Structure formats: C-alpha cells, structure tokens
N, C-alpha and C positions, 0 to 999 in steps of 0.2 A: 434502546434503541431506538429512536425516534420513530414513531410511526410514518410510514410512506416514505424511509431511507431508499430502502430497495427499487421501489417504482420510481423516484426521483431521479436516482441513476443509471435505472434504465433508459427511461424520457431523454436522458442527458446524452446519452451511447446515440440513440436512435436520432435527436435530432442534430446531431455530428456527422451521421452518416455512416455512422462505425458499425460494421458485421460484426457478431458475437453469436457464441452458442450458451447457455445457459440449461445447468446441470442443477434440479433441487437435490439434497438429500438433507441426513438427520446433522443435527446442528456438531458443530467440528471448534475445537477453539485453538488447536495448533497444529504445524504443519504434518506431523506424525499421524494425526489423526485424518488429516486429508491422505496421507497414503495410505491408509489402511482402506480408503474406497475406490482404491482402484480408477480413478476419476482420469488422471492425465492424458493415457494412452501416448505419451511420447512427450505431451508438452510439459510445461515449466509450471508447476505453482511454487511461487515464491515465500520466503518467509517476510514479513512487515512489522517493522520495529519502530516505536512511534517513542522518539530521546526528545531530552533537551538538555540545556546547557546547566553549569550550575547555579546561574543566576535567573535562570529561567527565563531569559528573554529571546531567545532563541531556541525554536522547535524542529526537528527534523523527523520526516516519515523514510525510515531507509529500505530498500526493495531489495531483498538482495535471494540467492538462488536459496535454497532449501538445506542443503549440504555446506553452504560458504560460513567459515569462521570468522563472527563479526569481534574483533578487539576494539573495545569502547576507547582505549587510552591512544595506537594506533591512529583509529577514525577522528579522536579530536586532535592529534598532529596533523592530520590532512586537511581539519576545517578549520585551522588555527581558533580554536574555541576553550573555553574551562573547560573544565570535567563532563563529561558524558553521564547521561544514566536516564533510566527509562521514565517517562513521564507519567504521572499518575492517572490514576482513572478518571479525576475530575476534570483534567487536563484533555485527556484524549476524549471524553462528550464534551468539553466547553470549544476545544478547536476543531475537532474532526466532527463531532457530534456520533460518534461509535462508542461502542460498547467493546470491553476487552473481548476477546475471543472472534473478533469481528475485524479486525482492521484491515484494510486496503487503502491501495492506493485512488483508489476511486474515491476516498473519504475527503479528499482536499476539494472535493466537488460541494461540501458543505464548508469550509474553511473562507466566511464571506471579508474577510480581514487580508488573505494570501499570507497569511503568517508563515504557515508549513511550510518549509523548505523541503523537496524531495529527493532523495539520494536514490540513484538506481545504480549497483552494482555494476560494475560495466562488465561482467560476463552475460548478463542479460541482455546485451544487444543482439549476442548471436542466437538466441532463441527467438524463432519468430512469432509463437504465441505464448502467451501467459492466460494462466488460471489466477482469477481473484475475485473475492467476495463483492456483492452487489450492495455492501453497507449491512449484510445479513448472512451471518454466519451458517445460513442450511442452503445454501446455494453458492455457484461457481460459476463466474460468467468468463468462457475462454474469447479472448481476443488480442489482434496482433498487440506483439509490442510499441509498433510505430504507432499507432493510434490510441494506445494509452500515454504514450508520452507526449502523442501530440494534442490530446485533449488536456492532460495537466496544463501543458504550456500556454493555451489556448484561455484556460480559466486564470491564469496568471499567476502562479506558484512557480517559485523559482525549480531549477531541475538542474541538478548535477549528476556525475559520473564518476564511483568511486572506484578504485580497484581495493579489495579487503585481502 
C-alpha cells in the first residue's frame, strides 16, 4: 500500500465535509474476517471486487452486500462486456494504488485517469451507512452511502447501480 494512502483518503473526506467514524483494528483481508470483529452494529460492510473485462480495457469496482451472490456471467450480460474476471494485484496497484485485502470504493480517489467504473449493488442504496477501508485494511470508516456515492461522482469516476 502506498505510504499515506489512509491519510490522503481521510483528508479527501474532510475536505468534502463528509462526516465519518473510523475504527482501527487488526488487519483483515476478507468480509468474513471483518464480521468476526463485530464492528458493524447493524451498519453494512460490503464486499469489494476489482474486476476487468477479457481485453483489459475496462475495469470495474463492484461494491455489493456481503451476502450478495455475484455471478460474473450475469454481470457481464448486464454490462455488455467481454468475459469478466478478477483483476490482478498489479492492476489493482496501478489503477487504485491498493493492495489485495484493502480494496475499497475510496480507492477510486487514487484513480487519476478516472478509468475504473464503480458498480454499486442496488440494494446498498437502502443502507444508510457503509463501512469501508480507508485504503488500509487496519481501519474501517463508517459513512453515509449517499456521501460515498457523491464523493466518487465528484472525483469523476462513472457510477452505476446493478441488480445481482
């Protein structure tokens, strides 16, 4: 993880006037590990999948409910793309400047080319608060879904909603 990633993301939240609550914890690499920490108190901690099309021309960050089944073939049909697969760690570092296990929708703030499309599973719009890593899997930031969406749109990344 690039040094200062967490601080840069927190500064972006502060600069946008977005209220949040941050909880520091041991490093976690999966949603299941997050659940064992019992941090959410009814809030939603989504899973984040960094995907690419078969040609490597389009990249997607899928943010979905932790229990949401993700069918990549069905998602491919929804998006009208070539086959989808998980992007490599090298692509994750290049586009979002993140490491495996620390994927977060806040990572698009590192996407200088605005090349990554953010896909929110439609059910997340019903959740008032989401818990996401601030570019560091040793902390979770809880913030309003609407604020997260607005921050990503203001950065210039494309945002779409999908039903999975």
